[in-house]
N, C-alpha and C positions, 0 to 999 in steps of 0.2 A: 504494500500500500504506500502511495506517495505521502510525503509529509504535508499536513494541512497548512494553509496560509497562516501568517501570524494572526492571533486573535481567534483562531478556530481550533477545535479538537474533534477527533473522530474516535468512536468506540464501536466495535462490532459485537453484536449480541445474537449470533446465529443468523436468523433471517432478516434482521434489521441492521442498518448502519446508522449511527447517530452522528450528527454534526452540530456541535454547539458553537455558536458564533457570538463573541462579545461585541455588542453594539451599544454599550453603555454610553459612549461618547457621542452618539449620533442623534440623541433626543427623539427617539421613536416612541417613548412611553413604556419601554421595557428595556431590560439590560442584556438579555440573552435570547437569541433566536435558536431554538433547538429543532433541527430537522431530522426526520427519519426517512431512510431509503431502504428498499428491499435489496436482496442480493444482486439483482440485475442493475442496480443503480437508479431505479425509478423512484421518484418522489412518492412517499407514503403518507406523511403527516408532518405538522409543524406545531410547536408549542412556543408561546411567548412568555418569558419569565422575567418578573421584576424582583430584584433582590434588595432587601433591607437588612441592615445590621444594627444591633444594639449592643453597647458595651456590656450591659447587664441584661436588662429586659425592659419592657415598657411599651408605650404607645408608639406607633409608627406613623409617618406622614406620607400619603400618596399625593402626587401632584395632580393637577387637573388633567394633564395629558395622560398620565398613567391610568387615572380613573376612566377616562374616555376609551382608552385602548382595552381596559379590562371589560368594559361594557360591550365594546365592539367584538372582541374575540371570544367572549363567553368561556366555554369549557376549555378552550385552547390557551387561556391566559392563566398563569400560575403566579402566586405571590410566595416567594421564598423568604422567610424571616430567620435570620441568624441571631440567636440570643447568646449571651455570655461570650461575645465575639472577642473580647480582650483576654479571655481566660485560656487555659491549656485544654479546655474541653468545650468548645463552642457547640451549640445545638442548632440543627437545621429543622425548621418546621415549615410545612408547605400548605397553602390554601389554593385549591383549584377553583376557578371562577369566582374570585372575590366579589365582583359586582353582583353576582347572582345569590350570594350567601351572606354578605355583610351589610348591615345597616350603617350607612355613613352619615356623619354630621359634618357639615362644612366648618372649617376652622374660621377664626375671626377675620382673616384676611381674604377669605373666599378664593384662595388660589390653590387649595388642595383639600384633602380630607384626612381627618385624624381617625385612626382605627384603634380604640382602646385595646390593651393587651388581652383582656378577658374575651373580647369579641373575636379576634383573629385566632386565639388559642382554641376556642370552641369549634372552629371550622378546620383545624389542621387535620391531615389524614394520619391516623394512627399515632404512634409514639414519636417523640423527638429523636432525631438521629444525631449521634455524636460524630466526631471527625473521622473515625475509622469505620463507621457503619455506612454501607452504601444505601442509597435510596432504592426504592423498588425499581427493578430493571437492572440493578447493579452498576449504575453509572453515577458519577459525581459531577456536579457543576462547579 
């Protein structure tokens, strides 16, 4: 397999090939575009991932652009929240389709949305994942 371009990573999981592209500097309303291709190289699916990190834990802020993309992409949009990011044991928690599952309150500046910790934690899938535990599908972002 050829080496991916800078900012991209590939992982093969049998019948699918994953391509995670860091687009965080491009202001798309998400940080990672994760594409899946079958063995023949044909496009199969794409997920859009917004990553938020907290030194310890707490509320996160979604920009208006991030919220609009979450609404637009629905089930294909994921919110990844890393808590305890400054520790030796950061925890990854994921919310699929945050716009469909979370009730947002506009913050005072009306430029984004505050998601209280207890609300996004209620919607994470399964248990938190530590740094050495792979997510479902065996890949890490």
